[in-house]
N, C-alpha and C positions, 0 to 999 in steps of 0.2 A: 272687738272693733268699737271703737265709740263713734257714735253718729259725726261727728266732728271731723272723722277721718275719713267719710265716704264721699268721692268725689263723682257723683252722678248728677245729671240733668233730671227734668220732667220724673220728680221722685213720685210712686203708684203706692198706698199700702193697701196689703189685705189682714183682715183679722180671719182665721180659721182656726179651730180646734185649740183656742187658747194660746194660739203663736202668733206674730206679726211675720208679712214677708212684705219687703221691699224690692222694689223694682225701679229700673231706671236707666235711662243713655248713658253708656259709659263713656268719663268724661273724656279722656285721650282718644278717643276714635272717635268722637261724636262729627266731625266736621269731614273727615273723609274715609276711607276704606276700613268697613269694618266686618267681623264675623259672626256678631253676637251677643246675647245678654246675661246677665246675672239676677242672681235671687240674694238676699241677705235676710236672715231670720234673728227673732229677737222674742224674750219674752215681757220685755219692760219700754221700748222705744229709746233706749239708753245705748243699752250693751248688743251688736250684732255679731251675731256668725257671719261668715263668707270671705269675699263672693263665691258664691257656687253659680257654676255654669247651669243654664237651665233654656237657652237655646246656643246654637251651634252651628253656624253653615260648614257642612259638610263634603262643598264643592258641589251641589246638586240644587242650593235654593238660587232663585235667580236675579238677587240681590247680592251688592257688594259693597255697598257701602251706605253713608248716612242710615244706619240700624237708628232710629229715634222712638221714645218714648212709648215703650212698654206698658201695658195695662193687662193685668189678668181678671179674670171675672166668670163668677161658676153659671153655668147652664145645661140643662138636659145630663146630670150626671156629669160630668167634665168640666175643665177651668180651658177657657178659650183668652189668648193673646192677641190682643191689637196692638198690631207696632207699624209703624212707617220704615220703608225702605227706597232705596234707588240702584239703577244701574246705569251703564252708559246707554244704554237701548230702550230703558222703559223710564218713563217718569216717575216721578216720585207718588209713593199711595200705601196705604192701609192695609195690608193684607193680615191675615186670621190664622192663627196656630192654635191647636189642640195639645192638652195634656189631661191625666187622668190625675192630676195631683197639683197643688198650684207651684209643686218645688220643679216640676217639670219629670224629665224633659219633654218640651215642646217642639212639636213637629208641624209642618204648613200641613192647612185643609184648608183654603180658599188656594183656589187658582191665579196665583198671581194677588193682585192688589183689586179689592174689591171698590174701590173708588173710582170714578170715570175717569176711563183710561186714556182719556185726552186732556185731563187735567194735572194740574201741579197740585196735588192735596198730602196732607198731613194730620198728625194726630187725631187718627177716631178713636172715639170713645162709645162705648155699647151702652144702654139705655132700654130698657122695658116698660113699656107705655102701660096704662093701667087697664087696659085691654088684652096685657098678656103678648102683646107684638113687639117683637124685640128690632132695634132701629142702631143705625148707627148714626154721632152725631161728628162732624169731621171738618176740617180746612179747609176751601180754595185757594191756593198759598198766594198773597200777595203780591210775591218777583213773577206772576204770569195775571194777576187777576187784577191787580195796580191797587183797589182798596178791597184789601183782603176779605173774605167771605165764611161764615160760618153755615155747615148744611146741613138737613137730617134725611135720611135715607134709611127708608125700611128695610129690611135684610128675611131671607129665606128662613124658617124654622130652625135649619141645621145650620146654619150660622157660613155657609158655602160662598154665599155672592147675594147679590142683592136682591129684593122682592118688589122693586118700583121705582121710579123717578125720583130723584133727589129735591128737597124743599127751600128753598132760602129762608134761612133764620134772621140774620141781618148782617151790615156791612161794619170792619172795623170803625170809620169815620164817623159812625152814627155815636159812638163816646166821645161827650164833651171831651175826655181827658186827652184822648189818642191824638200824638204828635206823629208830622208826614217826616218820612224818613229815606234814604238816599240808598240806592242798590249797587254795587259796585258795577253792575251793568248800565248803570245809568239812569234807570228806571226811580221814578217818585212815588211811594207808597203807602198803604196802613196796612200794620202787621197784623194778622189773626193768630193764636197760638193756642193752644193747647185746652180747647173745651172741655168739662165734665159736668154732668148733669145731676140734677141733686132734687128731690122732693122735700121740703122744709117741712115743719114743724106744724106751720097753717096751711100747709095743699098746695104753696105756689111751686110751681115749678121752675127753678134755679139754672142757670148756665153759668159755670164761671168759665173764663178764658181769658186771654193775656195779650198785652201790645206795649208799647214804646208809648212814654208820656213824658212830661220834663223833667219827672224825676227818677227816669229810668226803666227797666223793667216792670210793669205794673201787672198786679192780680184783678181782673175786672169782675165783674158781676152784670147779669143779664137775667128777666124775668119774662115766661112766657106770658103774652095778651089775654089767653084762651084757659091756659091750665095744661095745653098739651105741645108734646115734641111738636108738629109739625104747625107751626105758630109763628108769628114775628115776635123777638123779646126785645122790651124796652130794657134799655140800661139804667145802670143803678150806681151807686158810688161807687168807686175800687175800695176793695177787699186789704190790699195791701201797695203801697207805693214807693217803697224802700229797696228798689230793684232786686226784686224779687217775682217770681212769678211760675207760668205753670203749673197748675195748682191742683189739690183736689180733696175730699169731704171725706173723713171715717169718724168713726165711734172707734171708743178703745174700750177692751174689756170692763171698765166702769160705765162707759156712756157716756164721758165725755166726750164732745164734738170737737174733731181738731182739723183745721187747714195745714196740709203741706203743700210746700214748693219748694224751688231752687233758688239759693240766693247766697253769695253774689251771681251775677249775670254775667261770670268772668270766663273763660275757659281757663280750665283746672283748677279753678278754685268755688267753684258750684259745690252746694252741699245741700243735704235734705234740711229743712224747717221745720219744726211741731209747733204749730199756733193755735192753741187754745180758743174757741169762740164759743159763745152762747148762741141758742139757739134765736132769740132774739136781735141777734145781731145781723141774722139773715133775714 
């Protein structure tokens, strides 16, 4: 299957043992009832095999809708999926699943969402600080917070639960390009989506994130003011302003830095895009 035929949002790529693994939110079931996630595999980032189900709700999982933004990370001889879920009785939050390989199958690992139970949260991402401590960075959703927020929270070493209180990194309105949006509930606010942490070649700690600008869905960028995750992040110029976002960074087999995001931001037309970057662009 060619990349252009894959309908997913929130693409996330892992390179492991010479194979690329591509995860994302299933396009057709993004906004309603959902049952799982898929993975695609490739040797060249152009032709992909799949989709292969890597997580499926067998009827015992707590969430039944809004299965969003799966990310997969290696940690302590296993692979962990961070993904957002919601049910009629539980607020949206990021839960953690576990598998022995990046292909899955992933099974629930945390006891429900790891994000604060009383908050509407989404898009948790994994980050290991230079001292080896694991963290999750996530969004406090704008439909509840008004001015969408991005927070960092330490995790227990086994990644089953939080290991401390969350720390506010920034609010969406701090980006001069962010546009006020109107929700169907009648609330106005600023969107925060898709944080992803990256240690740049010069040592700076960067946070990719997305919101809405006058050009549409936009891939933003911020930088830690102290070089640590538990810090305020200052806003930098956006990376992409052509109706695309929820991006992440990875390196190819050859060492090329790639920004992947979904574009356009239109239901059933979303596709993963791969955009080469130089380290100096960051």
